[in-house]
C-alpha positions, -999 to +999 in steps of 0.1 A: -379+157+668-413+144+656-442+167+649-465+170+679-501+163+683-524+186+663-557+170+669-571+157+702-603+137+700-621+130+733-646+102+728-680+101+744-718+103+738-737+135+736-768+140+757-775+149+793-781+112+802-745+103+792-726+132+808-714+113+839-711+078+824-678+059+822-679+059+783-676+097+784-641+097+800-627+111+767-651+140+768-639+147+804-603+149+793-612+171+763-630+196+786-601+198+810-575+202+782-596+229+765-599+248+798-562+245+805-554+259+770-580+287+772-600+273+743-638+272+740-659+246+722-682+256+694-704+232+674-690+228+638-715+207+618-691+202+589-668+184+614-695+164+631-685+177+665-678+204+691-644+219+682-620+240+703-589+256+689-557+265+708-530+277+683-524+249+658-541+223+680-578+214+676-598+195+702-630+177+692-658+161+710-677+142+683-715+148+683-723+116+663-724+093+694-695+069+701-700+044+672-695+071+645-666+090+662-645+086+631-666+110+611-654+139+632-618+127+633-616+119+596-632+152+585-608+173+606-578+153+596-586+156+559-595+193+560-564+204+580-539+179+565-533+162+599-514+129+598-526+099+619-495+101+640-504+137+649-538+126+663-544+117+700-577+098+707-586+098+744-610+071+754-622+048+782-604+015+786-620-016+801-587-034+804-572-008+828-583+000+863-596+034+873-566+056+880-545+040+853-537+059+821-516+046+793-503+061+760-497+041+729-494+044+692-515+021+671-526-014+680-560-031+680-594-017+690-604-043+716-641-041+706-642-003+712-666+009+685-653+045+686-618+034+679-630+010+652-647+038+634-617+061+636-595+034+623-619+029+593-621+066+586-583+071+587-575+039+570-549+030+596-547+021+633-515+042+636-528+071+657-520+079+693-543+067+721-546+079+757-564+051+774-582+060+807-590+030+828-625+023+839-621-014+848-641-043+834-674-054+849-658-088+857-635-069+881-664-053+900-689-066+925-714-072+898-695-094+873-727-105+855-736-070+844-734-065+807-705-045+793-728-020+776-747-014+808-714-010+826-698+015+803-730+035+802-732+035+840-720+062+864-687+055+882-686+052+920-673+081+940-639+063+944-638+054+907-645+089+896-618+103+919-593+078+904-604+086+868-601+123+875-566+117+888-556+098+857-570+127+836-548+151+856-517+130+849-526+129+812-529+166+812-495+169+829-478+153+799-496+173+773-467+197+768-445+168+758-472+155+734-476+189+718-439+191+711-438+156+697-417+142+726-437+110+727-412+088+744-408+114+772-446+116+776-449+079+779-421+076+804-435+104+825-471+091+824-463+055+830-437+061+858-461+084+876-485+055+882-457+032+893-445+058+918-480+060+933-486+023+936 
């Protein structure tokens, strides 16, 4: 059996003005996971983020803003000897609808600056991603709205409910991820959404 996830990085932007924005979906997941595991965040400047520890697992919310998320992930991975395949990065995903959650290992970054910086810091794209759908502005009633304005906007009540549901389903497969049962986690997560649609 493969080694499980040892580092979870929830991506987002620090600051009160960003707390409820779509781009902070990764932070939302990190908060829920830490609470579930009974872990508490504390700022660790040497790791460029707020870090919580639960046994051998560390959860980080980078405090560098989204575009430099790799600083935190890279620093923690190097210090604790964590391999890229033991890292789960949780982030908002424009190409999925709210309520959708997908797991994958590696792949491109699709213009996501947080993922781009993590790839640069790790020297590889081969880390796990939990992609939380937020939809693309072209799919909304205001298709002309710029992507930046959209991701830094607040979800509607229905969108928020759907995203929270996806976070809950991501949390449900965490035990499998922690054990390194990645195929099982993907099957559980992806079939859950199919069952509901």
